[in-house]
Predicted model as a PDB file, atoms N, CA, C, CB and O in Angstrom, pLDDT in the B-factor column:
MODEL        1                                                                  
ATOM      1  N   MET A   1      80.110 118.044  97.285  1.00 45.00           N  
ATOM      2  CA  MET A   1      79.567 117.237  96.206  1.00 45.00           C  
ATOM      3  C   MET A   1      78.602 118.100  95.421  1.00 45.00           C  
ATOM      4  CB  MET A   1      78.868 115.954  96.743  1.00 45.00           C  
ATOM      5  O   MET A   1      77.943 118.967  95.994  1.00 45.00           O  
ATOM      6  N   GLY A   2      78.509 117.884  94.151  1.00 48.00           N  
ATOM      7  CA  GLY A   2      77.620 118.651  93.290  1.00 48.00           C  
ATOM      8  C   GLY A   2      76.160 118.276  93.465  1.00 48.00           C  
ATOM      9  O   GLY A   2      75.804 117.465  94.320  1.00 48.00           O  
ATOM     10  N   ALA A   3      75.346 118.870  92.660  1.00 54.00           N  
ATOM     11  CA  ALA A   3      73.904 118.621  92.716  1.00 54.00           C  
ATOM     12  C   ALA A   3      73.557 117.348  91.955  1.00 54.00           C  
ATOM     13  CB  ALA A   3      73.121 119.818  92.139  1.00 54.00           C  
ATOM     14  O   ALA A   3      74.186 117.016  90.950  1.00 54.00           O  
ATOM     15  N   LEU A   4      72.564 116.655  92.444  1.00 58.00           N  
ATOM     16  CA  LEU A   4      72.023 115.513  91.723  1.00 58.00           C  
ATOM     17  C   LEU A   4      70.778 115.986  91.000  1.00 58.00           C  
ATOM     18  CB  LEU A   4      71.708 114.314  92.683  1.00 58.00           C  
ATOM     19  O   LEU A   4      70.030 116.801  91.539  1.00 58.00           O  
ATOM     20  N   SER A   5      70.542 115.508  89.817  1.00 63.00           N  
ATOM     21  CA  SER A   5      69.414 115.965  89.017  1.00 63.00           C  
ATOM     22  C   SER A   5      68.698 114.780  88.404  1.00 63.00           C  
ATOM     23  CB  SER A   5      69.876 116.934  87.924  1.00 63.00           C  
ATOM     24  O   SER A   5      69.298 113.748  88.102  1.00 63.00           O  
ATOM     25  N   GLU A   6      67.404 114.956  88.230  1.00 65.00           N  
ATOM     26  CA  GLU A   6      66.596 113.947  87.564  1.00 65.00           C  
ATOM     27  C   GLU A   6      65.785 114.633  86.478  1.00 65.00           C  
ATOM     28  CB  GLU A   6      65.670 113.200  88.572  1.00 65.00           C  
ATOM     29  O   GLU A   6      65.667 115.858  86.448  1.00 65.00           O  
ATOM     30  N   GLY A   7      65.232 113.827  85.594  1.00 71.00           N  
ATOM     31  CA  GLY A   7      64.358 114.355  84.564  1.00 71.00           C  
ATOM     32  C   GLY A   7      63.819 113.215  83.726  1.00 71.00           C  
ATOM     33  O   GLY A   7      64.300 112.084  83.797  1.00 71.00           O  
ATOM     34  N   HIS A   8      62.821 113.531  82.939  1.00 75.00           N  
ATOM     35  CA  HIS A   8      62.276 112.555  81.995  1.00 75.00           C  
ATOM     36  C   HIS A   8      63.102 112.682  80.726  1.00 75.00           C  
ATOM     37  CB  HIS A   8      60.728 112.789  81.715  1.00 75.00           C  
ATOM     38  O   HIS A   8      62.764 113.444  79.820  1.00 75.00           O  
ATOM     39  N   GLY A   9      64.175 111.935  80.677  1.00 82.00           N  
ATOM     40  CA  GLY A   9      65.087 112.003  79.548  1.00 82.00           C  
ATOM     41  C   GLY A   9      66.314 112.827  79.896  1.00 82.00           C  
ATOM     42  O   GLY A   9      66.306 113.618  80.840  1.00 82.00           O  
ATOM     43  N   LEU A  10      67.351 112.629  79.127  1.00 83.00           N  
ATOM     44  CA  LEU A  10      68.632 113.275  79.378  1.00 83.00           C  
ATOM     45  C   LEU A  10      68.557 114.793  79.211  1.00 83.00           C  
ATOM     46  CB  LEU A  10      69.686 112.708  78.448  1.00 83.00           C  
ATOM     47  O   LEU A  10      69.148 115.528  80.003  1.00 83.00           O  
ATOM     48  N   ALA A  11      67.842 115.270  78.201  1.00 84.00           N  
ATOM     49  CA  ALA A  11      67.761 116.715  77.967  1.00 84.00           C  
ATOM     50  C   ALA A  11      67.117 117.422  79.160  1.00 84.00           C  
ATOM     51  CB  ALA A  11      66.962 117.009  76.680  1.00 84.00           C  
ATOM     52  O   ALA A  11      67.597 118.470  79.591  1.00 84.00           O  
ATOM     53  N   GLU A  12      66.033 116.855  79.695  1.00 87.00           N  
ATOM     54  CA  GLU A  12      65.367 117.477  80.840  1.00 87.00           C  
ATOM     55  C   GLU A  12      66.256 117.420  82.086  1.00 87.00           C  
ATOM     56  CB  GLU A  12      64.016 116.784  81.117  1.00 87.00           C  
ATOM     57  O   GLU A  12      66.289 118.369  82.869  1.00 87.00           O  
ATOM     58  N   ALA A  13      66.964 116.329  82.269  1.00 83.00           N  
ATOM     59  CA  ALA A  13      67.862 116.207  83.418  1.00 83.00           C  
ATOM     60  C   ALA A  13      68.972 117.254  83.351  1.00 83.00           C  
ATOM     61  CB  ALA A  13      68.468 114.794  83.480  1.00 83.00           C  
ATOM     62  O   ALA A  13      69.318 117.852  84.370  1.00 83.00           O  
ATOM     63  N   PHE A  14      69.536 117.483  82.157  1.00 84.00           N  
ATOM     64  CA  PHE A  14      70.563 118.521  81.993  1.00 84.00           C  
ATOM     65  C   PHE A  14      69.993 119.900  82.300  1.00 84.00           C  
ATOM     66  CB  PHE A  14      71.138 118.494  80.565  1.00 84.00           C  
ATOM     67  O   PHE A  14      70.623 120.691  83.001  1.00 84.00           O  
ATOM     68  N   CYS A  15      68.815 120.188  81.782  1.00 85.00           N  
ATOM     69  CA  CYS A  15      68.179 121.483  82.029  1.00 85.00           C  
ATOM     70  C   CYS A  15      67.933 121.676  83.521  1.00 85.00           C  
ATOM     71  CB  CYS A  15      66.851 121.597  81.247  1.00 85.00           C  
ATOM     72  O   CYS A  15      68.212 122.747  84.060  1.00 85.00           O  
ATOM     73  N   ASN A  16      67.412 120.651  84.192  1.00 86.00           N  
ATOM     74  CA  ASN A  16      67.158 120.738  85.627  1.00 86.00           C  
ATOM     75  C   ASN A  16      68.443 120.948  86.412  1.00 86.00           C  
ATOM     76  CB  ASN A  16      66.453 119.482  86.114  1.00 86.00           C  
ATOM     77  O   ASN A  16      68.469 121.730  87.362  1.00 86.00           O  
ATOM     78  N   ALA A  17      69.507 120.258  86.026  1.00 87.00           N  
ATOM     79  CA  ALA A  17      70.787 120.405  86.712  1.00 87.00           C  
ATOM     80  C   ALA A  17      71.333 121.815  86.540  1.00 87.00           C  
ATOM     81  CB  ALA A  17      71.799 119.378  86.190  1.00 87.00           C  
ATOM     82  O   ALA A  17      71.811 122.422  87.499  1.00 87.00           O  
ATOM     83  N   GLU A  18      71.263 122.336  85.326  1.00 88.00           N  
ATOM     84  CA  GLU A  18      71.741 123.690  85.058  1.00 88.00           C  
ATOM     85  C   GLU A  18      70.960 124.707  85.886  1.00 88.00           C  
ATOM     86  CB  GLU A  18      71.622 124.019  83.558  1.00 88.00           C  
ATOM     87  O   GLU A  18      71.556 125.578  86.519  1.00 88.00           O  
ATOM     88  N   GLN A  19      69.641 124.603  85.885  1.00 88.00           N  
ATOM     89  CA  GLN A  19      68.814 125.545  86.641  1.00 88.00           C  
ATOM     90  C   GLN A  19      69.065 125.441  88.144  1.00 88.00           C  
ATOM     91  CB  GLN A  19      67.339 125.301  86.347  1.00 88.00           C  
ATOM     92  O   GLN A  19      69.094 126.458  88.837  1.00 88.00           O  
ATOM     93  N   THR A  20      69.245 124.234  88.649  1.00 87.00           N  
ATOM     94  CA  THR A  20      69.511 124.039  90.073  1.00 87.00           C  
ATOM     95  C   THR A  20      70.807 124.718  90.482  1.00 87.00           C  
ATOM     96  CB  THR A  20      69.570 122.548  90.410  1.00 87.00           C  
ATOM     97  O   THR A  20      70.853 125.410  91.499  1.00 87.00           O  
ATOM     98  N   LEU A  21      71.866 124.523  89.695  1.00 87.00           N  
ATOM     99  CA  LEU A  21      73.142 125.156  90.004  1.00 87.00           C  
ATOM    100  C   LEU A  21      73.054 126.676  89.890  1.00 87.00           C  
ATOM    101  CB  LEU A  21      74.230 124.626  89.079  1.00 87.00           C  
ATOM    102  O   LEU A  21      73.600 127.395  90.727  1.00 87.00           O  
ATOM    103  N   GLU A  22      72.376 127.160  88.867  1.00 87.00           N  
ATOM    104  CA  GLU A  22      72.232 128.605  88.705  1.00 87.00           C  
ATOM    105  C   GLU A  22      71.526 129.224  89.907  1.00 87.00           C  
ATOM    106  CB  GLU A  22      71.462 128.923  87.421  1.00 87.00           C  
ATOM    107  O   GLU A  22      71.979 130.239  90.436  1.00 87.00           O  
ATOM    108  N   LEU A  23      70.424 128.624  90.339  1.00 86.00           N  
ATOM    109  CA  LEU A  23      69.680 129.173  91.463  1.00 86.00           C  
ATOM    110  C   LEU A  23      70.464 129.100  92.769  1.00 86.00           C  
ATOM    111  CB  LEU A  23      68.367 128.444  91.616  1.00 86.00           C  
ATOM    112  O   LEU A  23      70.328 129.973  93.627  1.00 86.00           O  
ATOM    113  N   ALA A  24      71.275 128.074  92.921  1.00 86.00           N  
ATOM    114  CA  ALA A  24      72.059 127.932  94.146  1.00 86.00           C  
ATOM    115  C   ALA A  24      73.242 128.891  94.194  1.00 86.00           C  
ATOM    116  CB  ALA A  24      72.554 126.510  94.279  1.00 86.00           C  
ATOM    117  O   ALA A  24      73.683 129.274  95.278  1.00 86.00           O  
ATOM    118  N   LEU A  25      73.761 129.285  93.031  1.00 86.00           N  
ATOM    119  CA  LEU A  25      75.022 130.027  93.001  1.00 86.00           C  
ATOM    120  C   LEU A  25      74.960 131.414  92.381  1.00 86.00           C  
ATOM    121  CB  LEU A  25      76.016 129.242  92.272  1.00 86.00           C  
ATOM    122  O   LEU A  25      75.966 132.122  92.417  1.00 86.00           O  
ATOM    123  N   TYR A  26      73.823 131.849  91.808  1.00 83.00           N  
ATOM    124  CA  TYR A  26      73.812 133.076  91.021  1.00 83.00           C  
ATOM    125  C   TYR A  26      74.218 134.316  91.812  1.00 83.00           C  
ATOM    126  CB  TYR A  26      72.452 133.284  90.444  1.00 83.00           C  
ATOM    127  O   TYR A  26      74.756 135.258  91.230  1.00 83.00           O  
ATOM    128  N   ASP A  27      73.974 134.343  93.133  1.00 86.00           N  
ATOM    129  CA  ASP A  27      74.291 135.539  93.904  1.00 86.00           C  
ATOM    130  C   ASP A  27      75.501 135.371  94.827  1.00 86.00           C  
ATOM    131  CB  ASP A  27      73.098 135.938  94.717  1.00 86.00           C  
ATOM    132  O   ASP A  27      75.729 136.199  95.709  1.00 86.00           O  
ATOM    133  N   VAL A  28      76.267 134.314  94.628  1.00 87.00           N  
ATOM    134  CA  VAL A  28      77.494 134.111  95.404  1.00 87.00           C  
ATOM    135  C   VAL A  28      78.609 134.909  94.730  1.00 87.00           C  
ATOM    136  CB  VAL A  28      77.871 132.578  95.506  1.00 87.00           C  
ATOM    137  O   VAL A  28      78.830 134.761  93.528  1.00 87.00           O  
ATOM    138  N   PRO A  29      79.315 135.757  95.490  1.00 88.00           N  
ATOM    139  CA  PRO A  29      80.427 136.502  94.879  1.00 88.00           C  
ATOM    140  C   PRO A  29      81.462 135.549  94.277  1.00 88.00           C  
ATOM    141  CB  PRO A  29      81.101 137.420  95.924  1.00 88.00           C  
ATOM    142  O   PRO A  29      81.700 134.462  94.803  1.00 88.00           O  
ATOM    143  N   ASN A  30      82.075 135.974  93.167  1.00 85.00           N  
ATOM    144  CA  ASN A  30      83.042 135.116  92.461  1.00 85.00           C  
ATOM    145  C   ASN A  30      84.124 134.576  93.380  1.00 85.00           C  
ATOM    146  CB  ASN A  30      83.687 135.883  91.326  1.00 85.00           C  
ATOM    147  O   ASN A  30      84.534 133.423  93.250  1.00 85.00           O  
ATOM    148  N   ASN A  31      84.587 135.401  94.304  1.00 88.00           N  
ATOM    149  CA  ASN A  31      85.680 134.945  95.171  1.00 88.00           C  
ATOM    150  C   ASN A  31      85.204 133.975  96.245  1.00 88.00           C  
ATOM    151  CB  ASN A  31      86.353 136.134  95.827  1.00 88.00           C  
ATOM    152  O   ASN A  31      86.027 133.437  96.986  1.00 88.00           O  
ATOM    153  N   GLU A  32      83.891 133.736  96.348  1.00 92.00           N  
ATOM    154  CA  GLU A  32      83.350 132.790  97.328  1.00 92.00           C  
ATOM    155  C   GLU A  32      82.720 131.556  96.681  1.00 92.00           C  
ATOM    156  CB  GLU A  32      82.323 133.483  98.193  1.00 92.00           C  
ATOM    157  O   GLU A  32      82.180 130.698  97.378  1.00 92.00           O  
ATOM    158  N   LEU A  33      82.785 131.466  95.360  1.00 88.00           N  
ATOM    159  CA  LEU A  33      82.223 130.288  94.688  1.00 88.00           C  
ATOM    160  C   LEU A  33      82.984 129.033  95.112  1.00 88.00           C  
ATOM    161  CB  LEU A  33      82.275 130.457  93.145  1.00 88.00           C  
ATOM    162  O   LEU A  33      84.211 129.055  95.209  1.00 88.00           O  
ATOM    163  N   PRO A  34      82.263 127.943  95.363  1.00 88.00           N  
ATOM    164  CA  PRO A  34      82.954 126.706  95.738  1.00 88.00           C  
ATOM    165  C   PRO A  34      83.739 126.150  94.564  1.00 88.00           C  
ATOM    166  CB  PRO A  34      81.954 125.660  96.244  1.00 88.00           C  
ATOM    167  O   PRO A  34      83.388 126.373  93.405  1.00 88.00           O  
ATOM    168  N   GLN A  35      84.802 125.427  94.871  1.00 88.00           N  
ATOM    169  CA  GLN A  35      85.571 124.760  93.830  1.00 88.00           C  
ATOM    170  C   GLN A  35      84.769 123.550  93.341  1.00 88.00           C  
ATOM    171  CB  GLN A  35      86.985 124.331  94.357  1.00 88.00           C  
ATOM    172  O   GLN A  35      84.179 122.837  94.153  1.00 88.00           O  
ATOM    173  N   PRO A  36      84.742 123.314  92.049  1.00 86.00           N  
ATOM    174  CA  PRO A  36      84.033 122.127  91.549  1.00 86.00           C  
ATOM    175  C   PRO A  36      84.658 120.853  92.117  1.00 86.00           C  
ATOM    176  CB  PRO A  36      84.057 122.089  89.999  1.00 86.00           C  
ATOM    177  O   PRO A  36      85.874 120.770  92.295  1.00 86.00           O  
ATOM    178  N   THR A  37      83.824 119.879  92.392  1.00 88.00           N  
ATOM    179  CA  THR A  37      84.306 118.576  92.834  1.00 88.00           C  
ATOM    180  C   THR A  37      84.926 117.876  91.628  1.00 88.00           C  
ATOM    181  CB  THR A  37      83.147 117.716  93.462  1.00 88.00           C  
ATOM    182  O   THR A  37      84.312 117.834  90.562  1.00 88.00           O  
ATOM    183  N   PRO A  38      86.125 117.328  91.774  1.00 91.00           N  
ATOM    184  CA  PRO A  38      86.721 116.596  90.644  1.00 91.00           C  
ATOM    185  C   PRO A  38      85.780 115.493  90.156  1.00 91.00           C  
ATOM    186  CB  PRO A  38      88.088 115.988  91.051  1.00 91.00           C  
ATOM    187  O   PRO A  38      85.180 114.775  90.957  1.00 91.00           O  
ATOM    188  N   ILE A  39      85.661 115.372  88.852  1.00 90.00           N  
ATOM    189  CA  ILE A  39      84.708 114.445  88.249  1.00 90.00           C  
ATOM    190  C   ILE A  39      84.941 113.009  88.731  1.00 90.00           C  
ATOM    191  CB  ILE A  39      84.806 114.509  86.721  1.00 90.00           C  
ATOM    192  O   ILE A  39      83.983 112.253  88.896  1.00 90.00           O  
ATOM    193  N   ASN A  40      86.194 112.628  88.958  1.00 93.00           N  
ATOM    194  CA  ASN A  40      86.465 111.257  89.420  1.00 93.00           C  
ATOM    195  C   ASN A  40      85.872 111.012  90.805  1.00 93.00           C  
ATOM    196  CB  ASN A  40      87.981 110.988  89.446  1.00 93.00           C  
ATOM    197  O   ASN A  40      85.410 109.907  91.089  1.00 93.00           O  
ATOM    198  N   GLU A  41      85.877 112.028  91.675  1.00 93.00           N  
ATOM    199  CA  GLU A  41      85.264 111.884  92.997  1.00 93.00           C  
ATOM    200  C   GLU A  41      83.746 111.716  92.865  1.00 93.00           C  
ATOM    201  CB  GLU A  41      85.595 113.109  93.886  1.00 93.00           C  
ATOM    202  O   GLU A  41      83.142 110.918  93.581  1.00 93.00           O  
ATOM    203  N   VAL A  42      83.144 112.462  91.960  1.00 90.00           N  
ATOM    204  CA  VAL A  42      81.702 112.358  91.741  1.00 90.00           C  
ATOM    205  C   VAL A  42      81.355 110.970  91.214  1.00 90.00           C  
ATOM    206  CB  VAL A  42      81.216 113.447  90.756  1.00 90.00           C  
ATOM    207  O   VAL A  42      80.401 110.342  91.674  1.00 90.00           O  
ATOM    208  N   ILE A  43      82.126 110.503  90.257  1.00 91.00           N  
ATOM    209  CA  ILE A  43      81.881 109.177  89.677  1.00 91.00           C  
ATOM    210  C   ILE A  43      82.005 108.103  90.743  1.00 91.00           C  
ATOM    211  CB  ILE A  43      82.861 108.894  88.521  1.00 91.00           C  
ATOM    212  O   ILE A  43      81.155 107.215  90.823  1.00 91.00           O  
ATOM    213  N   ASP A  44      83.052 108.165  91.569  1.00 94.00           N  
ATOM    214  CA  ASP A  44      83.231 107.171  92.633  1.00 94.00           C  
ATOM    215  C   ASP A  44      82.078 107.213  93.630  1.00 94.00           C  
ATOM    216  CB  ASP A  44      84.559 107.404  93.362  1.00 94.00           C  
ATOM    217  O   ASP A  44      81.579 106.166  94.042  1.00 94.00           O  
ATOM    218  N   PHE A  45      81.652 108.414  94.021  1.00 93.00           N  
ATOM    219  CA  PHE A  45      80.531 108.568  94.947  1.00 93.00           C  
ATOM    220  C   PHE A  45      79.270 107.941  94.367  1.00 93.00           C  
ATOM    221  CB  PHE A  45      80.290 110.055  95.264  1.00 93.00           C  
ATOM    222  O   PHE A  45      78.561 107.203  95.051  1.00 93.00           O  
ATOM    223  N   CYS A  46      78.998 108.238  93.108  1.00 91.00           N  
ATOM    224  CA  CYS A  46      77.784 107.723  92.476  1.00 91.00           C  
ATOM    225  C   CYS A  46      77.835 106.210  92.302  1.00 91.00           C  
ATOM    226  CB  CYS A  46      77.571 108.390  91.126  1.00 91.00           C  
ATOM    227  O   CYS A  46      76.819 105.537  92.471  1.00 91.00           O  
ATOM    228  N   LYS A  47      78.992 105.670  91.970  1.00 93.00           N  
ATOM    229  CA  LYS A  47      79.113 104.207  91.843  1.00 93.00           C  
ATOM    230  C   LYS A  47      78.746 103.525  93.149  1.00 93.00           C  
ATOM    231  CB  LYS A  47      80.543 103.810  91.426  1.00 93.00           C  
ATOM    232  O   LYS A  47      78.117 102.467  93.148  1.00 93.00           O  
ATOM    233  N   GLU A  48      79.142 104.134  94.274  1.00 95.00           N  
ATOM    234  CA  GLU A  48      78.862 103.552  95.581  1.00 95.00           C  
ATOM    235  C   GLU A  48      77.406 103.747  95.990  1.00 95.00           C  
ATOM    236  CB  GLU A  48      79.778 104.160  96.629  1.00 95.00           C  
ATOM    237  O   GLU A  48      76.751 102.796  96.418  1.00 95.00           O  
ATOM    238  N   LYS A  49      76.888 104.982  95.861  1.00 94.00           N  
ATOM    239  CA  LYS A  49      75.552 105.320  96.380  1.00 94.00           C  
ATOM    240  C   LYS A  49      74.433 105.101  95.360  1.00 94.00           C  
ATOM    241  CB  LYS A  49      75.533 106.763  96.835  1.00 94.00           C  
ATOM    242  O   LYS A  49      73.318 104.734  95.730  1.00 94.00           O  
ATOM    243  N   TYR A  50      74.729 105.325  94.085  1.00 90.00           N  
ATOM    244  CA  TYR A  50      73.716 105.261  93.024  1.00 90.00           C  
ATOM    245  C   TYR A  50      74.291 104.496  91.839  1.00 90.00           C  
ATOM    246  CB  TYR A  50      73.259 106.693  92.588  1.00 90.00           C  
ATOM    247  O   TYR A  50      74.621 105.107  90.823  1.00 90.00           O  
ATOM    248  N   PRO A  51      74.419 103.187  91.942  1.00 91.00           N  
ATOM    249  CA  PRO A  51      75.141 102.421  90.926  1.00 91.00           C  
ATOM    250  C   PRO A  51      74.543 102.496  89.519  1.00 91.00           C  
ATOM    251  CB  PRO A  51      75.202 101.000  91.345  1.00 91.00           C  
ATOM    252  O   PRO A  51      75.250 102.231  88.546  1.00 91.00           O  
ATOM    253  N   ASN A  52      73.278 102.844  89.388  1.00 89.00           N  
ATOM    254  CA  ASN A  52      72.670 102.939  88.056  1.00 89.00           C  
ATOM    255  C   ASN A  52      72.695 104.359  87.491  1.00 89.00           C  
ATOM    256  CB  ASN A  52      71.240 102.445  88.111  1.00 89.00           C  
ATOM    257  O   ASN A  52      72.223 104.595  86.379  1.00 89.00           O  
ATOM    258  N   ALA A  53      73.240 105.292  88.247  1.00 83.00           N  
ATOM    259  CA  ALA A  53      73.269 106.692  87.810  1.00 83.00           C  
ATOM    260  C   ALA A  53      74.333 106.909  86.743  1.00 83.00           C  
ATOM    261  CB  ALA A  53      73.526 107.623  89.002  1.00 83.00           C  
ATOM    262  O   ALA A  53      75.314 106.171  86.659  1.00 83.00           O  
ATOM    263  N   ARG A  54      74.119 107.920  85.946  1.00 83.00           N  
ATOM    264  CA  ARG A  54      75.107 108.355  84.964  1.00 83.00           C  
ATOM    265  C   ARG A  54      75.583 109.734  85.390  1.00 83.00           C  
ATOM    266  CB  ARG A  54      74.514 108.374  83.501  1.00 83.00           C  
ATOM    267  O   ARG A  54      74.800 110.531  85.907  1.00 83.00           O  
ATOM    268  N   VAL A  55      76.859 110.018  85.176  1.00 85.00           N  
ATOM    269  CA  VAL A  55      77.451 111.280  85.605  1.00 85.00           C  
ATOM    270  C   VAL A  55      77.886 112.070  84.379  1.00 85.00           C  
ATOM    271  CB  VAL A  55      78.649 111.040  86.559  1.00 85.00           C  
ATOM    272  O   VAL A  55      78.614 111.568  83.523  1.00 85.00           O  
ATOM    273  N   TYR A  56      77.423 113.321  84.311  1.00 85.00           N  
ATOM    274  CA  TYR A  56      77.799 114.223  83.226  1.00 85.00           C  
ATOM    275  C   TYR A  56      78.148 115.583  83.827  1.00 85.00           C  
ATOM    276  CB  TYR A  56      76.649 114.352  82.169  1.00 85.00           C  
ATOM    277  O   TYR A  56      77.458 116.042  84.737  1.00 85.00           O  
ATOM    278  N   PRO A  57      79.196 116.232  83.340  1.00 85.00           N  
ATOM    279  CA  PRO A  57      79.483 117.587  83.810  1.00 85.00           C  
ATOM    280  C   PRO A  57      78.411 118.550  83.302  1.00 85.00           C  
ATOM    281  CB  PRO A  57      80.891 118.045  83.344  1.00 85.00           C  
ATOM    282  O   PRO A  57      77.862 118.365  82.216  1.00 85.00           O  
ATOM    283  N   VAL A  58      78.120 119.575  84.098  1.00 85.00           N  
ATOM    284  CA  VAL A  58      77.107 120.566  83.735  1.00 85.00           C  
ATOM    285  C   VAL A  58      77.740 121.948  83.833  1.00 85.00           C  
ATOM    286  CB  VAL A  58      75.840 120.457  84.656  1.00 85.00           C  
ATOM    287  O   VAL A  58      78.434 122.253  84.803  1.00 85.00           O  
ATOM    288  N   ALA A  59      77.499 122.777  82.832  1.00 85.00           N  
ATOM    289  CA  ALA A  59      77.990 124.158  82.831  1.00 85.00           C  
ATOM    290  C   ALA A  59      76.810 125.105  82.879  1.00 85.00           C  
ATOM    291  CB  ALA A  59      78.867 124.443  81.584  1.00 85.00           C  
ATOM    292  O   ALA A  59      75.709 124.768  82.442  1.00 85.00           O  
ATOM    293  N   MET A  60      77.049 126.309  83.419  1.00 85.00           N  
ATOM    294  CA  MET A  60      75.988 127.309  83.440  1.00 85.00           C  
ATOM    295  C   MET A  60      76.618 128.680  83.361  1.00 85.00           C  
ATOM    296  CB  MET A  60      75.107 127.177  84.708  1.00 85.00           C  
ATOM    297  O   MET A  60      77.819 128.846  83.577  1.00 85.00           O  
ATOM    298  N   ASP A  61      75.790 129.662  83.049  1.00 87.00           N  
ATOM    299  CA  ASP A  61      76.223 131.055  82.933  1.00 87.00           C  
ATOM    300  C   ASP A  61      75.619 131.819  84.111  1.00 87.00           C  
ATOM    301  CB  ASP A  61      75.787 131.690  81.546  1.00 87.00           C  
ATOM    302  O   ASP A  61      74.443 132.182  84.084  1.00 87.00           O  
ATOM    303  N   LEU A  62      76.424 132.061  85.141  1.00 85.00           N  
ATOM    304  CA  LEU A  62      75.909 132.717  86.339  1.00 85.00           C  
ATOM    305  C   LEU A  62      75.513 134.164  86.087  1.00 85.00           C  
ATOM    306  CB  LEU A  62      76.936 132.658  87.439  1.00 85.00           C  
ATOM    307  O   LEU A  62      74.599 134.671  86.737  1.00 85.00           O  
ATOM    308  N   ASP A  63      76.184 134.841  85.156  1.00 85.00           N  
ATOM    309  CA  ASP A  63      75.799 136.219  84.832  1.00 85.00           C  
ATOM    310  C   ASP A  63      74.409 136.244  84.200  1.00 85.00           C  
ATOM    311  CB  ASP A  63      76.836 136.869  83.878  1.00 85.00           C  
ATOM    312  O   ASP A  63      73.583 137.089  84.546  1.00 85.00           O  
ATOM    313  N   ALA A  64      74.152 135.332  83.289  1.00 86.00           N  
ATOM    314  CA  ALA A  64      72.836 135.258  82.660  1.00 86.00           C  
ATOM    315  C   ALA A  64      71.773 134.870  83.696  1.00 86.00           C  
ATOM    316  CB  ALA A  64      72.849 134.242  81.490  1.00 86.00           C  
ATOM    317  O   ALA A  64      70.669 135.415  83.685  1.00 86.00           O  
ATOM    318  N   ALA A  65      72.101 133.938  84.581  1.00 84.00           N  
ATOM    319  CA  ALA A  65      71.148 133.527  85.612  1.00 84.00           C  
ATOM    320  C   ALA A  65      70.798 134.692  86.527  1.00 84.00           C  
ATOM    321  CB  ALA A  65      71.716 132.367  86.432  1.00 84.00           C  
ATOM    322  O   ALA A  65      69.631 134.875  86.874  1.00 84.00           O  
ATOM    323  N   ALA A  66      71.788 135.478  86.921  1.00 82.00           N  
ATOM    324  CA  ALA A  66      71.540 136.614  87.799  1.00 82.00           C  
ATOM    325  C   ALA A  66      70.616 137.622  87.151  1.00 82.00           C  
ATOM    326  CB  ALA A  66      72.843 137.282  88.183  1.00 82.00           C  
ATOM    327  O   ALA A  66      69.833 138.280  87.836  1.00 82.00           O  
ATOM    328  N   GLY A  67      70.699 137.752  85.824  1.00 84.00           N  
ATOM    329  CA  GLY A  67      69.816 138.669  85.106  1.00 84.00           C  
ATOM    330  C   GLY A  67      68.397 138.162  84.952  1.00 84.00           C  
ATOM    331  O   GLY A  67      67.490 138.952  84.687  1.00 84.00           O  
ATOM    332  N   GLU A  68      68.180 136.860  85.112  1.00 84.00           N  
ATOM    333  CA  GLU A  68      66.856 136.270  84.921  1.00 84.00           C  
ATOM    334  C   GLU A  68      66.099 136.058  86.223  1.00 84.00           C  
ATOM    335  CB  GLU A  68      66.984 134.961  84.206  1.00 84.00           C  
ATOM    336  O   GLU A  68      64.871 135.972  86.214  1.00 84.00           O  
ATOM    337  N   VAL A  69      66.815 135.972  87.350  1.00 80.00           N  
ATOM    338  CA  VAL A  69      66.173 135.672  88.624  1.00 80.00           C  
ATOM    339  C   VAL A  69      65.424 136.907  89.113  1.00 80.00           C  
ATOM    340  CB  VAL A  69      67.217 135.208  89.676  1.00 80.00           C  
ATOM    341  O   VAL A  69      65.946 138.022  89.098  1.00 80.00           O  
ATOM    342  N   LYS A  70      64.209 136.684  89.539  1.00 78.00           N  
ATOM    343  CA  LYS A  70      63.362 137.772  90.046  1.00 78.00           C  
ATOM    344  C   LYS A  70      63.103 137.549  91.532  1.00 78.00           C  
ATOM    345  CB  LYS A  70      62.013 137.854  89.255  1.00 78.00           C  
ATOM    346  O   LYS A  70      62.866 136.418  91.957  1.00 78.00           O  
ATOM    347  N   SER A  71      63.145 138.604  92.314  1.00 74.00           N  
ATOM    348  CA  SER A  71      62.853 138.523  93.742  1.00 74.00           C  
ATOM    349  C   SER A  71      61.376 138.213  93.951  1.00 74.00           C  
ATOM    350  CB  SER A  71      63.237 139.838  94.458  1.00 74.00           C  
ATOM    351  O   SER A  71      60.520 138.733  93.236  1.00 74.00           O  
ATOM    352  N   VAL A  72      61.078 137.360  94.937  1.00 77.00           N  
ATOM    353  CA  VAL A  72      59.678 137.014  95.220  1.00 77.00           C  
ATOM    354  C   VAL A  72      59.103 137.888  96.338  1.00 77.00           C  
ATOM    355  CB  VAL A  72      59.564 135.527  95.607  1.00 77.00           C  
ATOM    356  O   VAL A  72      57.928 137.752  96.678  1.00 77.00           O  
ATOM    357  N   SER A  73      59.896 138.767  96.903  1.00 70.00           N  
ATOM    358  CA  SER A  73      59.385 139.603  98.001  1.00 70.00           C  
ATOM    359  C   SER A  73      58.692 140.844  97.503  1.00 70.00           C  
ATOM    360  CB  SER A  73      60.505 139.998  98.926  1.00 70.00           C  
ATOM    361  O   SER A  73      58.210 141.645  98.303  1.00 70.00           O  
TER     362      SER A  73                                                      
ENDMDL                                                                          
END                                                                             
């Protein structure tokens, strides 16, 4: 299942979702990236668990994310 995101308004929620996915996946080799969950499965899951939630697909640029992430060590 994909990431769930919140925010104060739709724009912030989209930004948070994009950043969450980038941080979770930026260093995963391309051949090991998980397959996206079909949108219908996500919608069905959310209808059952979070009936007031809205579902939107989120895209990100993993190459750009990898260039922006800094090591904390």
